[in-house]
DSSP file (Angstrom, degrees, kcal/mol; ACC not computed):
  #  RESIDUE AA STRUCTURE BP1 BP2  ACC     N-H-->O    O-->H-N    N-H-->O    O-->H-N    TCO  KAPPA ALPHA  PHI   PSI    X-CA   Y-CA   Z-CA
    1    1 A M              0   0    0      0, 0.0     2,-0.2     0, 0.0     0, 0.0   0.000 360.0 360.0 360.0 140.1  -24.0   14.8   24.8
    2    2 A T        -     0   0    0      1,-0.1     2,-0.5     0, 0.0     0, 0.0  -0.534 360.0-128.5 -75.1 134.9  -22.5   16.2   21.6
    3    3 A K        -     0   0    0     -2,-0.2     2,-0.2     2,-0.0    -1,-0.1  -0.752  24.3-140.2 -86.0 125.0  -22.1   13.8   18.7
    4    4 A L        -     0   0    0     -2,-0.5    -1,-0.0     1,-0.1     0, 0.0  -0.570   8.1-141.2 -85.8 147.0  -18.5   13.9   17.4
    5    5 A R  S    S+     0   0    0     -2,-0.2     2,-0.8     1,-0.1    -1,-0.1   0.857  92.0  68.2 -73.2 -35.4  -17.8   13.7   13.7
    6    6 A I        +     0   0    0      1,-0.2    -2,-0.1    -3,-0.0     3,-0.1  -0.769  56.5 163.1 -87.8 113.2  -14.8   11.5   14.2
    7    7 A T        +     0   0    0     -2,-0.8     2,-0.3     1,-0.3    -1,-0.2   0.658  64.1  22.5-102.9 -19.9  -16.2    8.2   15.4
    8    8 A E        -     0   0    0      2,-0.0    -1,-0.3     0, 0.0     0, 0.0  -0.988  62.5-144.2-150.8 135.7  -13.2    5.9   14.8
    9    9 A I        -     0   0    0     -2,-0.3     3,-0.0    -3,-0.1    -3,-0.0  -0.904  31.8-125.9-100.8 120.1   -9.5    6.5   14.5
   10   10 A P        -     0   0    0      0, 0.0     2,-0.8     0, 0.0    -2,-0.0  -0.289  23.5-108.0 -66.4 149.9   -7.9    4.1   12.0
   11   11 A D        +     0   0    0      1,-0.2     0, 0.0     2,-0.0     0, 0.0  -0.688  41.5 172.0 -78.1 108.7   -5.0    1.9   13.0
   12   12 A E        +     0   0    0     -2,-0.8    -1,-0.2     2,-0.1     3,-0.1   0.288  32.7 125.0-102.4   8.6   -2.0    3.4   11.3
   13   13 A K        -     0   0    0      1,-0.1    -2,-0.0     0, 0.0     0, 0.0  -0.517  68.2-110.6 -70.9 131.2    0.6    1.3   13.0
   14   14 A P        -     0   0    0      0, 0.0     2,-0.5     0, 0.0    -1,-0.1  -0.234  25.7-139.8 -60.5 151.6    2.8   -0.5   10.4
   15   15 A V        -     0   0    0     -3,-0.1     2,-0.4     2,-0.0     0, 0.0  -0.962  12.3-131.5-115.2 128.2    2.4   -4.3   10.2
   16   16 A R        -     0   0    0     -2,-0.5     2,-0.4     2,-0.0     0, 0.0  -0.659  27.0-175.3 -81.8 131.0    5.5   -6.4    9.7
   17   17 A V        -     0   0    0     -2,-0.4     2,-0.5     2,-0.0    -2,-0.0  -0.989  14.5-151.4-127.8 134.9    5.2   -9.0    6.9
   18   18 A T        +     0   0    0     -2,-0.4     2,-0.4     2,-0.0    -2,-0.0  -0.911  21.5 177.5-105.9 132.5    7.7  -11.6    6.0
   19   19 A V        -     0   0    0     -2,-0.5     2,-0.5     2,-0.0    -2,-0.0  -0.991  25.8-138.4-137.5 142.5    7.7  -12.7    2.4
   20   20 A D        -     0   0    0     -2,-0.4    -2,-0.0     0, 0.0     0, 0.0  -0.888  24.5-162.4 -98.7 125.5    9.9  -15.1    0.4
   21   21 A L        -     0   0    0     -2,-0.5     2,-0.0     2,-0.0    -2,-0.0  -0.832  25.4-107.2-107.1 144.8   10.8  -13.8   -3.0
   22   22 A P     >  -     0   0    0      0, 0.0     4,-2.3     0, 0.0     3,-0.3  -0.410  36.5-114.5 -61.4 148.1   12.0  -15.8   -6.0
   23   23 A A  H  > S+     0   0    0      1,-0.2     4,-2.4     2,-0.2     5,-0.2   0.872 114.9  52.0 -56.5 -41.2   15.7  -15.2   -6.5
   24   24 A D  H  > S+     0   0    0      1,-0.2     4,-2.0     2,-0.2    -1,-0.2   0.880 109.6  49.3 -66.7 -36.2   15.2  -13.5   -9.9
   25   25 A L  H  > S+     0   0    0     -3,-0.3     4,-2.4     2,-0.2    -1,-0.2   0.897 110.1  51.3 -67.8 -39.5   12.6  -11.1   -8.4
   26   26 A H  H  X S+     0   0    0     -4,-2.3     4,-2.6     2,-0.2    -2,-0.2   0.915 108.5  51.3 -63.0 -42.4   15.0  -10.2   -5.6
   27   27 A R  H  X S+     0   0    0     -4,-2.4     4,-2.4     1,-0.2    -1,-0.2   0.914 111.2  48.3 -60.1 -42.1   17.8   -9.5   -8.0
   28   28 A D  H  X S+     0   0    0     -4,-2.0     4,-2.6     2,-0.2    -2,-0.2   0.897 110.6  50.9 -65.4 -39.6   15.4   -7.2  -10.0
   29   29 A L  H  X S+     0   0    0     -4,-2.4     4,-2.5     2,-0.2    -2,-0.2   0.909 110.9  48.2 -64.2 -42.4   14.3   -5.5   -6.8
   30   30 A V  H  X S+     0   0    0     -4,-2.6     4,-1.9     2,-0.2    -2,-0.2   0.911 112.7  48.7 -63.7 -42.7   17.9   -4.9   -5.8
   31   31 A A  H  X S+     0   0    0     -4,-2.4     4,-1.5     2,-0.2    -2,-0.2   0.906 111.5  49.9 -63.7 -41.2   18.7   -3.5   -9.3
   32   32 A Y  H  X S+     0   0    0     -4,-2.6     4,-1.5     1,-0.2    -2,-0.2   0.919 109.0  51.8 -62.9 -43.9   15.6   -1.2   -9.1
   33   33 A A  H  < S+     0   0    0     -4,-2.5    10,-0.5     1,-0.2    -1,-0.2   0.870 106.6  54.3 -61.8 -36.7   16.7    0.1   -5.7
   34   34 A A  H >< S+     0   0    0     -4,-1.9     3,-1.0     1,-0.2    -1,-0.2   0.868 106.8  52.0 -64.8 -35.2   20.1    0.9   -7.1
   35   35 A L  H 3< S+     0   0    0     -4,-1.5    -1,-0.2     1,-0.2    -2,-0.2   0.815 111.3  45.6 -71.1 -30.5   18.5    2.9   -9.8
   36   36 A V  T 3< S+     0   0    0     -4,-1.5    -1,-0.2    -5,-0.1    -2,-0.2   0.148  80.6 148.1 -99.7  20.6   16.4    5.0   -7.4
   37   37 A S    <   -     0   0    0     -3,-1.0     2,-0.6    -5,-0.1     3,-0.3  -0.227  46.6-126.6 -55.9 144.6   19.3    5.6   -5.0
   38   38 A Q  B >  S-A   41   0A   0      3,-1.4     3,-2.3     1,-0.2    -1,-0.1  -0.859  77.7 -19.4-102.9 120.5   19.0    9.0   -3.3
   39   39 A N  T 3  S-     0   0    0     -2,-0.6    -1,-0.2     1,-0.3    -2,-0.0   0.847 126.1 -55.2  54.5  37.4   21.9   11.4   -3.5
   40   40 A G  T 3  S+     0   0    0     -3,-0.3    -1,-0.3     1,-0.3    -3,-0.1   0.410 111.6 124.3  78.9  -4.1   24.2    8.5   -4.3
   41   41 A Q  B <   -A   38   0A   0     -3,-2.3    -3,-1.4     1,-0.1    -1,-0.3  -0.759  66.5-114.9 -90.4 132.0   23.2    6.6   -1.2
   42   42 A P        -     0   0    0      0, 0.0     2,-0.4     0, 0.0    -8,-0.1  -0.340  24.6-134.5 -65.1 146.7   21.8    3.1   -1.8
   43   43 A V        -     0   0    0    -10,-0.5    -7,-0.1   -13,-0.1    -6,-0.1  -0.868  20.9-114.7-102.6 133.8   18.1    2.5   -1.0
   44   44 A D    >>  -     0   0    0     -2,-0.4     3,-1.6     1,-0.2     4,-0.6  -0.536  21.8-138.6 -65.8 122.6   17.2   -0.6    1.0
   45   45 A P  H >> S+     0   0    0      0, 0.0     3,-1.1     0, 0.0     4,-0.9   0.832 100.6  62.6 -54.5 -34.1   15.0   -2.7   -1.5
   46   46 A A  H 34 S+     0   0    0      1,-0.3     3,-0.3     2,-0.2    -2,-0.1   0.805  95.7  60.0 -63.3 -27.8   12.6   -3.5    1.4
   47   47 A R  H <4 S+     0   0    0     -3,-1.6     4,-0.5     1,-0.2    -1,-0.3   0.733 101.9  54.1 -72.1 -20.9   11.8    0.1    1.8
   48   48 A L  H <X S+     0   0    0     -3,-1.1     4,-2.4    -4,-0.6     3,-0.3   0.776  89.5  78.3 -79.7 -27.2   10.5    0.2   -1.8
   49   49 A M  H  X S+     0   0    0     -4,-0.9     4,-2.8    -3,-0.3     5,-0.3   0.869  89.7  50.3 -58.3 -45.5    8.1   -2.6   -1.5
   50   50 A P  H  > S+     0   0    0      0, 0.0     4,-2.5     0, 0.0    -1,-0.2   0.905 113.5  47.6 -59.7 -38.4    5.2   -0.8    0.3
   51   51 A H  H  > S+     0   0    0     -4,-0.5     4,-2.3    -3,-0.3    -2,-0.2   0.896 113.1  47.9 -68.1 -39.3    5.3    2.0   -2.4
   52   52 A M  H  X S+     0   0    0     -4,-2.4     4,-2.3     2,-0.2    -1,-0.2   0.911 113.2  47.1 -67.6 -42.2    5.4   -0.6   -5.2
   53   53 A I  H  X S+     0   0    0     -4,-2.8     4,-2.8    -5,-0.2     5,-0.2   0.923 112.5  49.8 -65.6 -43.4    2.5   -2.6   -3.7
   54   54 A R  H  X S+     0   0    0     -4,-2.5     4,-2.7    -5,-0.3     5,-0.2   0.921 111.5  48.8 -60.9 -44.0    0.5    0.6   -3.1
   55   55 A A  H  X S+     0   0    0     -4,-2.3     4,-1.8     2,-0.2    -1,-0.2   0.902 112.4  49.1 -62.4 -40.9    1.1    1.8   -6.7
   56   56 A F  H  X S+     0   0    0     -4,-2.3     4,-0.7     2,-0.2    -2,-0.2   0.950 114.3  43.5 -63.4 -49.7    0.1   -1.6   -8.0
   57   57 A I  H >< S+     0   0    0     -4,-2.8     3,-0.9     1,-0.2     7,-0.2   0.902 113.1  52.3 -64.4 -41.0   -3.2   -1.8   -6.0
   58   58 A T  H 3< S+     0   0    0     -4,-2.7    -1,-0.2     1,-0.2    -2,-0.2   0.847 110.3  48.7 -63.4 -34.1   -4.0    1.8   -6.7
   59   59 A S  H 3< S+     0   0    0     -4,-1.8     2,-1.1    -5,-0.2    -1,-0.2   0.557  84.8 101.2 -84.7  -6.9   -3.6    1.2  -10.5
   60   60 A D    <X  -     0   0    0     -3,-0.9     4,-2.2    -4,-0.7     5,-0.2  -0.666  50.3-174.1 -83.6  99.9   -5.8   -2.0  -10.5
   61   61 A R  H  > S+     0   0    0     -2,-1.1     4,-2.5     1,-0.2     5,-0.2   0.864  81.3  55.1 -63.3 -38.2   -9.1   -0.8  -11.9
   62   62 A G  H  > S+     0   0    0      2,-0.2     4,-2.4     1,-0.2    -1,-0.2   0.918 109.5  46.3 -62.8 -43.9  -10.8   -4.2  -11.3
   63   63 A F  H  > S+     0   0    0      2,-0.2     4,-2.9     1,-0.2     5,-0.2   0.927 112.6  50.3 -63.8 -45.0   -9.9   -4.2   -7.6
   64   64 A R  H  X S+     0   0    0     -4,-2.2     4,-2.3     1,-0.2    -2,-0.2   0.907 111.5  48.6 -60.2 -42.5  -11.0   -0.6   -7.2
   65   65 A K  H  X S+     0   0    0     -4,-2.5     4,-1.9     2,-0.2    -1,-0.2   0.925 113.6  45.9 -64.9 -45.4  -14.3   -1.3   -8.8
   66   66 A L  H  X S+     0   0    0     -4,-2.4     4,-2.1     1,-0.2    -2,-0.2   0.915 112.7  50.6 -63.4 -42.8  -14.9   -4.4   -6.7
   67   67 A R  H  X S+     0   0    0     -4,-2.9     4,-2.4     1,-0.2    -2,-0.2   0.905 109.1  50.7 -63.5 -41.7  -13.9   -2.6   -3.5
   68   68 A Q  H  X S+     0   0    0     -4,-2.3     4,-1.9    -5,-0.2    -1,-0.2   0.884 109.3  51.9 -64.2 -37.5  -16.3    0.3   -4.3
   69   69 A G  H  X S+     0   0    0     -4,-1.9     4,-1.4     2,-0.2    -1,-0.2   0.899 110.7  47.4 -64.3 -41.2  -19.1   -2.1   -4.8
   70   70 A V  H  X S+     0   0    0     -4,-2.1     4,-2.1     1,-0.2    -2,-0.2   0.904 110.9  51.6 -66.5 -41.9  -18.5   -3.9   -1.5
   71   71 A Q  H  < S+     0   0    0     -4,-2.4    -1,-0.2     1,-0.2    -2,-0.2   0.851 106.3  54.4 -66.2 -33.8  -18.3   -0.5    0.3
   72   72 A R  H  < S+     0   0    0     -4,-1.9    -1,-0.2     1,-0.2    -2,-0.2   0.878 111.1  45.8 -66.2 -36.0  -21.6    0.6   -1.1
   73   73 A R  H  < S+     0   0    0     -4,-1.4    -2,-0.2     1,-0.2    -1,-0.2   0.865 136.7   6.7 -75.0 -35.9  -23.3   -2.6    0.2
   74   74 A N    >X  +     0   0    0     -4,-2.1     3,-1.0    -5,-0.1     4,-0.5  -0.532  67.8 168.5-148.2  73.3  -21.8   -2.4    3.7
   75   75 A P  T 34 S+     0   0    0      0, 0.0     3,-0.4     0, 0.0    -1,-0.1   0.736  72.7  60.1 -66.3 -24.7  -19.8    0.8    4.3
   76   76 A K  T 34 S+     0   0    0      1,-0.2    -5,-0.1    -5,-0.1    -2,-0.0   0.740 104.8  46.6 -78.4 -21.6  -19.4    0.3    8.1
   77   77 A T  T <4 S+     0   0    0     -3,-1.0    -1,-0.2    -6,-0.1    -6,-0.1   0.519  95.8  86.4 -98.5  -5.3  -17.5   -3.0    8.0
   78   78 A Q  S  < S-     0   0    0     -4,-0.5     3,-0.1    -3,-0.4   -11,-0.0  -0.740  78.2-119.1 -98.9 143.8  -15.0   -2.1    5.3
   79   79 A P        -     0   0    0      0, 0.0     3,-0.1     0, 0.0    -2,-0.1  -0.377  47.1 -84.2 -70.1 157.8  -11.6   -0.4    5.9
   80   80 A P        -     0   0    0      0, 0.0     2,-0.0     0, 0.0     0, 0.0  -0.307  51.3-101.8 -63.3 147.2  -11.1    3.0    4.1
   81   81 A A        -     0   0    0      1,-0.1     3,-0.1    -3,-0.1   -17,-0.0  -0.337  42.3 -96.4 -66.9 150.3   -9.9    2.8    0.6
   82   82 A A        -     0   0    0      1,-0.1    -1,-0.1    -3,-0.1     2,-0.0  -0.415  48.1-101.5 -64.8 142.1   -6.2    3.5   -0.1
   83   83 A P        -     0   0    0      0, 0.0     2,-0.4     0, 0.0    -1,-0.1  -0.364  35.9-117.0 -66.8 145.8   -5.6    7.1   -1.1
   84   84 A E        -     0   0    0     -3,-0.1     2,-0.4    -2,-0.0   -29,-0.1  -0.676  23.3-144.6 -84.9 134.5   -5.1    7.7   -4.8
   85   85 A N              0   0    0     -2,-0.4    -1,-0.0     1,-0.2     0, 0.0  -0.770 360.0 360.0 -93.6 140.9   -1.7    9.0   -5.9
   86   86 A G              0   0    0     -2,-0.4    -1,-0.2     0, 0.0    -2,-0.0   0.475 360.0 360.0 140.2 360.0   -1.5   11.4   -8.7
């Protein structure tokens, strides 16, 4: 039997998360969404959150360093690292 290079297909299905935000943070998120409105159309603040979280995690050098260390010790049990933007 031929050995395939792709051994596992990652689960790319979105996961719904419910989060409670402090009122001041929500106001800031709404204001931020108003600033990044597209073609004059308002952007739903919730749609910004995944991008903001990804940017935060990607920019955290300490997290990246720790994650790389864990993956070196046990690469088969760790999920793939988030892609770097830039």
